[in-house]
Structures are given as structure tokens and as C-alpha cells.
BADOSE-180312 format. One line per 3 residues: their letters; for each residue x, y, z of C-alpha. Coordinates in steps of 0.001 Angstrom, whole numbers, always signed. Each point is the difference from the previous one (the first is absolute). Example, Ala and Ser with C-alpha at 12.3 -4.5 7.8 and 13.67 -1.06 7.14 Angstrom:
as> +12300 -4500 +7800 ~ +1370 +3440 -660
// end
This chain:
man> -3197 +10387 +10166 ~ -1061 -896 +3546 ~ -2975 -122 +2167
ken> +185 +2181 +3004 ~ -2887 -394 +2620 ~ -2092 -1723 -2888
kav> +651 +3286 -1989 ~ +1805 -368 -3464 ~ +3559 +2076 +325
lki> +2253 +712 -2771 ~ +3826 +387 +954 ~ +2179 +1917 -2538
ddn> +3364 +883 +765 ~ -357 -566 +3647 ~ -3108 +2062 +99
eyl> -3418 -1496 +920 ~ -3276 +1133 -1731 ~ -3666 -1046 +845
ved> -2023 -803 -3049 ~ -3022 +1164 +1382 ~ +1576 +3546 +501
mnn> +1049 +6 -3614 ~ -1972 +1957 -2839 ~ -1754 -1510 -2853
eqk> +3023 +6 -2289 ~ +2363 -1548 +2540 ~ -2160 -2624 +885
aly> -321 -747 -3864 ~ +3758 +24 -285 ~ +377 -2329 +3484
nhl> -2476 -2391 -1578 ~ +1878 -159 -3393 ~ +3485 -878 +2085
adi> -1783 -2548 +2124 ~ -1432 -1671 -3346 ~ +3255 +210 -1628
trk> +1822 -1350 +3257 ~ -2515 -3006 -179 ~ +823 -562 -3398
iet> +3771 +113 +278 ~ -639 -2593 +2804 ~ -2280 -2267 -2238
msf> +2517 +451 -3047 ~ +3019 -1105 +2377 ~ -1900 -2818 +1091
nle> -881 -1271 -3554 ~ +3404 +489 -968 ~ +1651 -2258 +2638
qlq> -2807 -2630 -932 ~ +1227 +288 -3866 ~ +3627 -199 +1032
fgk> -692 -2971 +1973 ~ -1916 -1548 -2682 ~ +2515 +949 -2561
gaf> +2786 -2000 +2089 ~ -2429 -3174 +326 ~ -64 -45 -3801
vna> +3466 +641 -727 ~ +863 -2748 +2601 ~ -2493 -2378 -1661
lke> +1577 +744 -3390 ~ +3333 -562 +1235 ~ -1018 -3063 +1583
sls> -1697 -1281 -2999 ~ +3198 +703 -2273 ~ +2227 -1829 +2586
kek> -1982 -3107 -423 ~ -189 +475 -3741 ~ +3723 +278 -230
eek> +452 -3005 +2501 ~ -2202 -2285 -2243 ~ +2327 +643 -3114
// end
């Protein structure tokens, strides 16, 4: 999905389609595709944050366990 001369353009299989030239069903499908793409990007971002957070908790737990072992 690109923007050609300030018009929404969909590129599929090396073909470009102007959204304004699509019929109502095609526009609805395009909107679903755009929404799903945004959701995938958001979920990917959230997953990256969760993985980083998990790593931080694992590291904190390792450090705590290591300190406890050294104290014994």
C-alpha cells in the first residue's frame, strides 16, 4: 500500500490499483487488509516489548539467584 500523487494505491503482484477506482466490495476488502496490516505491526511491536521484558525478568532472577548462592 503506497501513496501515489496523494492517492491511495494498492500494489499486488507488481500491479498497482487506485483505491478510488475500486468498487465498494473491493474498497471494503482493501480496508480490511489495511486494518489487518496495522494490527500485525502493532502486535509485532508488542511482542518485541514483551520479549525484552521477559529477558529483563530472567536476568533479574538469575542475578538474584546468583547473589543468594554466593551468600551461602
